[in-house]
C-alpha positions in Angstrom: 23.3 186.8 -20.9 21.1 188.1 -18.2 21.4 187.6 -14.6 18.1 187.0 -12.6 17.6 187.2 -8.9 14.4 185.8 -7.6 12.4 186.0 -4.3 10.1 183.2 -4.4 6.4 183.3 -3.1 3.4 181.1 -3.7 1.3 184.3 -3.0 1.5 187.8 -4.9 -0.1 190.8 -3.4 0.8 193.5 -6.1 2.5 195.8 -3.4 4.9 194.8 -1.0 5.1 196.1 2.8 9.0 196.0 3.0 11.6 195.8 0.4 13.3 192.2 0.4 16.8 193.6 1.1 18.7 190.4 -0.1 17.6 191.0 -3.7 19.1 194.4 -3.8 22.2 193.6 -1.8 23.1 190.9 -4.3 22.0 193.4 -7.1 24.9 195.5 -5.7 27.3 192.6 -5.5 26.6 191.7 -9.2 29.7 193.1 -11.3 28.8 195.8 -13.6 30.4 194.1 -16.6 27.6 191.7 -16.7 25.0 194.3 -16.8 22.0 195.2 -14.5 20.6 191.9 -13.0 16.8 191.4 -13.5 15.3 191.4 -10.1 11.9 189.6 -9.6 9.9 189.6 -6.1 7.1 187.3 -6.4 5.4 189.0 -3.4 4.7 191.5 -6.1 4.0 189.5 -9.2 4.7 185.7 -10.4 7.9 185.1 -12.2 7.5 184.9 -16.2 9.5 182.2 -17.1 9.4 183.4 -20.8 12.2 185.8 -19.5 14.7 183.2 -18.8 16.7 182.0 -21.5 19.4 179.1 -21.9 22.6 181.6 -21.4 21.1 183.2 -18.4 22.1 182.8 -14.6 19.3 182.6 -12.1 19.8 183.3 -8.3 17.0 182.1 -6.0 17.2 183.0 -2.5 15.0 180.8 0.0 13.8 180.5 3.6 12.2 177.4 4.9 8.6 179.1 4.2 9.2 179.6 0.5 11.5 176.7 -0.3 9.1 174.5 -2.3 8.2 177.5 -4.6 11.9 178.3 -5.1 12.4 174.5 -6.0 9.7 174.9 -8.6 11.2 177.9 -10.2 14.7 176.4 -10.0 13.6 173.3 -11.8 11.8 175.1 -14.5 14.7 177.5 -15.3 17.1 174.4 -15.4 14.9 173.0 -18.0 15.1 176.1 -19.9 18.8 175.7 -20.1 19.7 178.4 -17.3 22.4 178.0 -14.8 20.7 177.8 -11.4 22.2 179.0 -8.0 20.7 178.8 -4.8 21.3 180.8 -1.5 19.6 181.8 1.6 19.1 180.4 5.1 17.3 177.3 3.8 19.9 176.4 1.3 22.6 177.1 3.9 20.9 174.5 5.9 20.1 172.0 3.4 22.4 172.4 0.3 21.7 168.8 -1.0 18.0 169.5 -1.0 18.3 172.4 -3.4 20.3 170.2 -5.8 18.1 167.4 -5.6 14.8 169.0 -5.7 15.5 172.5 -6.9 17.6 171.8 -9.9 20.5 173.8 -8.5 23.9 173.7 -10.4 25.5 175.5 -7.3 24.5 176.4 -3.6 26.0 179.3 -1.8 25.9 178.6 2.1 26.3 182.0 4.3 26.4 185.4 3.3 26.5 186.2 -0.5 28.0 189.7 -0.1 31.5 188.5 -1.3 31.0 185.3 -2.9 28.3 186.0 -5.3 30.6 187.9 -7.8 33.0 184.7 -7.9 29.9 182.6 -8.6 29.2 184.4 -11.5 32.7 184.5 -12.8 32.9 180.8 -12.5 29.5 180.1 -14.3 30.6 182.4 -17.2 33.9 180.5 -17.5 32.4 177.0 -17.1 34.2 176.4 -13.7 31.1 176.5 -11.6 31.7 174.4 -8.3 28.7 172.6 -6.7 29.2 174.3 -3.4 30.3 177.8 -2.2 31.0 179.0 1.5 30.1 182.7 1.9 30.7 182.3 5.7 29.8 185.4 7.9 31.0 188.3 6.4 32.7 191.0 8.4 30.5 194.1 8.6 33.1 196.3 7.0 32.5 194.2 3.7 28.7 194.3 3.8 27.5 195.4 0.4 25.3 198.3 0.1 21.8 197.6 -1.6 21.7 199.1 -5.1 18.4 200.9 -4.8 18.2 202.3 -8.3 16.9 198.7 -9.1 13.9 199.2 -7.2 10.5 199.3 -9.2 9.0 202.5 -8.9 6.0 202.7 -6.5 5.7 199.1 -5.4 6.8 199.1 -1.9 5.7 200.8 1.4 8.7 200.7 3.5 12.4 200.7 2.6 14.9 198.6 4.5 18.5 198.9 5.8 20.6 196.6 7.8 22.7 197.9 10.7 23.7 194.5 12.4 23.8 191.0 11.6 23.6 188.2 14.4 21.9 187.8 17.8 23.7 187.0 21.1 20.5 185.4 22.3 19.8 181.7 21.8 15.8 181.4 21.6 14.8 177.7 21.0 12.4 178.7 18.0 15.0 180.9 16.1 17.9 179.9 13.9 19.3 183.2 13.6 21.9 182.9 16.2 23.0 179.7 14.7 23.2 180.7 10.9 24.2 184.4 11.6 26.2 183.9 14.6 25.9 185.2 18.1 28.5 187.8 17.8 27.0 190.9 16.5 28.3 192.4 13.5 27.7 196.0 13.2 28.0 198.1 10.1 29.5 201.5 9.8 27.3 204.5 10.7 28.1 206.5 7.6 27.2 203.6 5.1 23.8 203.0 7.0 22.9 206.7 6.8 24.0 207.0 3.1 21.4 204.3 2.1 18.7 205.9 4.2 19.3 209.1 2.6 19.3 207.4 -0.8 15.9 205.9 0.1 14.4 209.0 1.3 15.4 210.6 -2.2 13.4 207.9 -3.8 10.4 208.6 -1.9 10.6 206.4 1.3 9.8 208.1 4.5 9.2 204.7 6.4 12.3 202.6 6.6 12.7 199.3 8.5 16.1 198.6 10.2 16.1 194.9 9.1 18.4 193.7 12.0 18.5 190.4 13.8 18.6 192.3 17.1 18.8 196.2 17.2 19.8 195.8 20.9 22.7 193.6 21.0 24.1 194.8 24.3 21.9 194.7 27.4 22.5 196.3 30.7 22.6 192.8 32.2 25.5 191.9 29.7 27.6 195.0 30.9 26.8 194.2 34.7 27.8 190.6 34.2 31.1 191.5 32.6 31.8 193.9 35.3 31.0 191.6 38.1 33.3 188.9 36.5 36.3 191.5 36.1 36.5 190.7 32.3 38.0 194.0 31.1 38.4 192.9 27.6 34.8 191.7 27.2 33.4 194.8 29.0 35.5 197.3 26.7 34.1 195.2 23.7 30.5 195.6 24.9 30.7 199.3 25.7 32.2 200.0 22.2 29.2 198.0 20.6 26.7 200.1 22.7 28.6 203.4 21.9 28.3 202.6 18.1 24.4 202.1 18.7 24.0 205.4 20.2 26.2 206.9 17.6 23.9 205.8 14.8 20.8 206.8 16.9 22.4 210.2 17.0 23.0 210.6 13.3 19.2 209.1 12.7 18.1 211.9 14.7 19.7 214.6 12.4 17.6 213.3 9.5 14.3 214.9 8.3 11.7 214.7 11.3 9.2 213.1 9.4 11.2 210.0 8.9 9.9 206.8 10.6 12.0 203.9 11.5 11.0 200.5 12.7 13.2 197.6 14.0 13.5 194.3 15.9 14.4 194.1 19.4 14.4 192.1 22.7 12.3 192.8 25.5 15.2 193.6 27.9 15.5 197.1 26.3 12.5 198.1 28.4 14.9 198.4 31.3 17.2 200.7 29.5 15.9 204.3 29.7 18.8 205.9 28.0 18.7 203.4 25.1 14.8 204.1 24.7 15.1 207.9 25.0 18.1 207.6 22.1 15.3 205.6 20.1 12.7 208.1 20.6 15.0 211.1 19.4 16.1 208.9 16.4 12.4 208.5 15.3 12.4 204.8 16.0 8.7 204.7 16.5 8.1 201.0 16.1 9.6 197.7 17.1 8.9 194.2 16.9 9.3 192.7 20.2 9.4 188.9 20.8 6.9 188.2 23.7 6.4 184.7 22.6 4.6 183.6 25.9 2.7 185.0 28.8 3.3 182.3 31.3 6.4 181.3 33.1 6.1 177.7 31.7 5.8 179.1 28.1 9.0 181.2 28.5 10.7 178.1 29.7 9.6 176.1 26.7 11.2 178.7 24.3 14.4 179.4 26.4 13.4 182.9 27.0 13.4 183.3 30.6 14.8 187.0 30.3 11.1 187.9 29.6 8.8 188.7 32.2 5.1 187.4 32.8 1.8 188.9 34.2 1.5 192.4 35.4 5.4 193.1 35.1 5.2 191.9 31.3 2.3 194.4 30.8 4.3 197.3 32.5 7.5 196.4 30.7 5.7 196.5 27.3 4.1 199.8 28.3 7.5 201.1 29.0 8.3 201.2 25.3 5.1 203.2 24.6 5.9 205.7 27.5 9.3 206.5 25.5 7.4 207.0 22.1 8.2 203.3 20.6 5.3 201.5 19.6 5.4 197.7 19.8 4.5 195.0 17.5 4.2 192.2 19.9 4.8 188.6 18.7 3.3 185.7 20.4 3.4 181.9 19.9 0.7 179.4 20.4 0.8 175.7 20.7 3.7 175.3 23.1 3.4 172.5 25.4 2.4 174.4 28.4 -0.5 176.3 26.6 -4.0 175.6 27.7 -7.2 176.8 26.3 -7.1 179.8 28.7 -3.7 180.8 27.3 -5.3 182.3 24.5 -7.7 184.7 26.1 -4.9 185.4 28.7 -2.5 186.3 25.7 -5.3 188.7 24.1 -5.7 190.5 27.5 -2.1 191.1 27.8 -2.1 192.5 24.2 -4.9 194.8 25.2 -3.6 196.0 28.5 -0.1 196.5 27.4 -1.5 198.9 24.6 0.4 197.2 21.7 -0.1 199.0 18.6 0.3 195.8 16.5 0.4 192.2 17.3 0.9 188.8 15.5 -0.2 185.5 16.9 1.8 182.7 15.2 1.4 178.9 15.7 4.5 177.0 16.8 6.3 175.8 13.8 9.6 173.7 14.0 11.9 175.4 11.7 15.2 173.8 10.7 18.3 175.1 12.4 16.3 175.6 15.7 16.6 173.7 18.9 13.0 173.0 18.7 13.3 171.3 15.3 16.2 169.1 16.4 14.1 168.0 19.4 11.1 167.2 17.4 12.9 165.4 14.6 14.6 163.3 17.2 11.4 162.7 19.0 9.3 161.6 16.0 12.1 160.0 14.1 11.2 157.4 11.5 7.3 157.3 12.9 6.6 160.6 11.4 3.2 161.4 9.9 3.3 161.7 6.2 1.2 164.0 4.0 1.1 163.5 0.3 4.0 161.0 1.1 6.4 163.5 2.6 7.2 163.1 6.3 6.0 166.2 8.4 9.6 166.5 9.5 9.9 167.9 5.9 7.0 169.9 6.1 8.2 172.8 3.8 8.0 170.1 1.0 4.4 169.4 1.5 2.2 171.1 -1.3 0.9 174.5 0.1 -2.8 173.5 0.1 -2.2 170.3 2.0 0.4 171.7 4.6 -0.6 171.1 8.2 -0.9 174.1 10.4 0.0 172.6 13.6 3.1 170.1 13.5 3.8 168.7 16.9 0.9 166.9 19.0 -0.2 168.8 21.9 -0.8 167.3 25.4 -4.5 168.6 25.6 -5.4 170.2 22.4 -6.2 169.0 19.0 -4.5 171.0 16.0 -8.0 172.2 14.8 -8.4 173.7 18.3 -5.2 175.3 18.4 -5.7 176.9 14.8 -9.2 178.0 15.5 -8.1 179.6 18.8 -5.3 181.3 17.1 -7.8 182.7 14.4 -10.1 183.9 17.2 -7.4 185.9 18.9 -6.4 187.6 15.5 -10.1 188.3 14.8 -10.4 190.0 18.3 -7.3 191.9 18.2 -7.7 193.1 14.7 -11.5 194.0 14.8 -12.2 197.4 13.3 -13.3 199.0 16.7 -10.1 197.9 18.5 -8.0 199.0 15.4 -9.6 202.5 15.4 -9.1 202.7 19.1 -5.5 201.9 18.9 -5.0 204.3 15.9 -5.4 207.3 18.4 -1.6 206.8 19.0 -1.0 208.7 15.7 -1.2 212.6 15.2 -3.2 213.2 12.3 -6.4 211.9 10.4 -4.2 210.8 7.5 -2.0 208.8 9.8 -5.0 207.1 11.7 -6.3 206.0 8.2 -2.7 204.7 7.3 -2.9 203.0 10.7 -6.3 201.3 9.8 -5.3 200.3 6.4 -1.9 198.7 7.5 -3.8 197.0 10.4 -6.3 195.2 8.1 -3.4 194.6 5.4 -1.4 192.9 8.0 -4.2 190.9 9.2 -5.1 189.7 5.5 -1.3 188.9 4.6 -0.2 187.2 7.8 -3.4 185.6 9.3 -5.8 184.8 6.8 -3.3 183.7 4.3 -1.3 181.8 6.8 -3.8 180.2 9.2 -6.9 179.6 7.4 -7.2 175.8 6.0 -9.9 176.9 3.5 -8.5 177.7 -0.1 -11.4 179.8 -0.9 -10.7 182.0 2.3 -7.1 182.3 1.4 -7.7 183.4 -2.1 -10.5 186.0 -0.8 -7.7 187.4 1.6 -5.2 187.6 -1.0 -7.7 189.5 -3.2 -8.6 192.0 -0.1 -4.8 192.4 0.4 -4.3 193.5 -3.2 -6.9 195.9 -2.9 -5.9 197.6 0.3 -2.2 197.6 -0.6 -2.2 200.2 -3.4 -4.0 203.0 -1.5 -2.1 202.1 1.6 1.3 202.4 -0.1 0.5 206.0 -1.3 -0.3 207.1 2.4 3.4 205.9 3.3 5.2 207.7 0.8 7.2 210.8 1.2 
């Protein structure tokens, strides 16, 4: 019997940017008595179904974007006689769908760290249940990733998780509902041990794959103090102290290490925290800007962000402390107008962002936006290939719309074309080369240019283009760029 763990993808790039952490965590959670699991990441290469046999167990982790491909794999694996188990955020939200469309014998909801060994044991002994509740595992029970299962030379960045959950409640995000609003911070020693192991395996760049690396803001502390809530204040101060302890330990690692994380804009107000990040070699952070207008921020329940010149200054604050920003923007909000696209591109330029991503508003299950949209369109939802767009992840990839909700003043094609134009502007070669001056050496500048072009091909051309030939061409270019790019990132 072989245990397979599969990360589905409808596109394979040959080389991955960041290790899909869940594969190696569940690899670590798999009891040794069953032998090493076979890990398949389809962002590298497609699954070979001939490797799956009737006695095998196939675990498939899905999010909404890759659910359809996951269902194809599950159905095929079940047809070969294997036991099929689904998990991941999307399966947590739609367990029945995984059984109806993906051939699942069982579905795991929530965290898999603790429950996965029990699922395997039940499958082996013929007592498999249809549903398992993994819940939200306490940080002390997080399973470290099993990095000896890594394929050699296939990823640019390692990944280590330090905290799960996010205290915010952004309307477009499901994390605070699926992972909870109470941050679960992992012990510093276990985090550092994993990073050291990744370094010994050749990784110099490591993503701190957290929902929000800055779970306690200065505003949170001030509010607890004003309310006289001593217990809450002590809890927040303890969480904050653990963050500083972690960063102090990261600062002791080799100085050529580079860390990247995900953080909210509020960290720009916290000079002590940003200085600690700089000392810890956390040199990059994805910051959710989302919108550049007050109306746009109201649309996404993100009123704690700034707009206009104040927004530019806040973003520059990260750079002043040596933290380079990947800014994330959303297009297609109800308040967006044609002028919003140029205004957003101008902010990205003036704020001196190192990288940026410009995504079109997509209502994802588990979010406030999705619930409001689903309720609004109801039974009158448009259908594509016989599938209502409120189940857009089930629509075949080539036919899937790029914009789902009707906009007050712009057509879907206009939103898509204007979004593509902003990507084209930001990632033009002259602009990339100018931004690469943030790096210290020619080798680093070359890596910056290559990763910029790779990011552009992977996330814009393959995600926004409606022309299948353009998607195929982008995928081919990504495969060509990825291999030399990976060598530039290796220790």
